[in-house]
C-alpha positions in Angstrom: 0.0 0.0 0.0 1.6 3.2 -1.1 1.7 6.2 1.3 1.3 9.3 -0.9 2.8 12.1 1.1 3.3 15.6 -0.3 5.8 18.2 0.8 3.3 21.0 1.1 1.8 19.9 4.4 3.1 18.5 7.7 4.2 14.8 7.2 3.0 14.1 10.8 -0.5 15.4 10.0 -0.6 13.5 6.7 0.3 10.2 8.5 -2.6 10.8 11.0 -5.0 11.4 8.1 -3.8 8.3 6.1 -4.1 6.0 9.1 -7.4 7.4 10.1 -8.7 6.9 6.5 -7.4 3.3 6.5 -9.3 2.7 9.7 -12.6 4.2 8.6 -12.5 2.4 5.2 -11.7 -1.0 6.8 -8.2 -1.4 5.5 -7.2 -1.7 9.2 -10.1 -3.6 10.7 -11.6 -3.0 14.1 -9.5 -4.7 16.7 -6.7 -5.4 14.2 -3.1 -5.2 15.4 -1.1 -2.5 13.6 2.5 -3.1 12.4 5.3 -1.8 14.6 6.3 1.8 14.5 9.4 0.9 12.6 7.6 -1.2 10.0 5.0 1.5 9.4 7.7 4.2 9.2 9.6 2.1 6.6 6.4 1.4 4.6 5.6 5.2 4.6 9.2 6.2 4.0 9.3 8.5 7.1 11.4 8.8 10.3 10.1 6.4 13.1 9.9 9.4 15.4 7.4 11.1 13.1 5.4 7.9 12.9 5.5 7.5 16.7 4.2 11.0 17.1 1.3 10.4 14.7 0.4 7.1 16.4 0.5 8.8 19.8 -2.0 11.4 18.5 -4.3 8.7 17.2 -4.0 6.9 20.5 -4.9 10.1 22.4 -8.0 10.4 20.3 -9.0 6.8 21.1 -8.9 5.6 17.5 -6.1 3.2 18.4 -4.9 1.8 21.7 -1.8 0.1 23.1 -1.4 -3.1 24.9 1.8 -3.3 26.7 4.2 -5.8 25.0 1.6 -6.6 22.4 1.6 -3.5 20.2 -1.1 -1.1 19.0 -4.6 -2.0 17.9 -7.4 -0.4 16.1 -10.4 0.4 18.4 -13.2 -2.1 18.6 -15.7 0.7 19.0 -17.8 0.4 15.9 -19.8 3.5 16.8 -16.7 5.6 17.0 -15.6 4.3 13.6 -19.0 5.0 12.1 -19.0 8.6 13.5 -15.5 9.1 12.1 -16.7 7.9 8.7 -19.7 10.2 8.8 -17.5 13.2 9.7 -15.2 12.4 6.8 -18.2 12.1 4.4 -19.6 15.5 5.7 -16.2 17.2 5.2 -15.9 15.8 1.7 -19.5 16.8 0.8 -18.9 20.3 2.2 -15.8 20.7 0.1 -17.6 19.5 -3.0 -20.5 21.8 -2.4 -18.2 24.7 -1.9 -16.5 24.0 -5.3 -19.8 23.6 -7.0 -21.1 26.9 -5.6 -18.0 28.6 -6.7 -18.9 27.4 -10.2 -22.3 29.0 -9.8 -24.4 25.9 -9.1 -27.4 26.0 -6.8 -28.1 23.2 -4.4 -30.8 21.8 -6.7 -28.5 22.0 -9.7 -25.9 20.0 -7.7 -28.5 17.4 -6.9 -29.4 17.1 -10.6 -25.7 16.7 -11.6 -25.4 13.9 -9.0 -28.6 12.2 -10.2 -27.4 12.2 -13.8 -24.1 10.6 -12.8 -25.8 7.9 -10.8 -28.3 6.9 -13.4 
């Protein structure tokens, strides 16, 4: 799985976003054990300290948790994951609507565009 990082934003923040995205899309299943910090850092092509910092932030938010001597795991809290997924969908929808409004579309026109794409 490629980690697509750009130099325009904080690597640390991008790591948080990518891991969070992988959790809400099921790439990392609820209760799944994550690879070690070193393995994740190697996979992402980043410094282990940066990966450690990102994982600590995710742990502070409750998305992942640590078990001493066993590693880090994705939360089993399905409701938390559902809420994160919904928040992500709302953020994407808001960004999309903003772009469409900047093109001059009304809400109804946006709905029509979406209906045409689906059908």
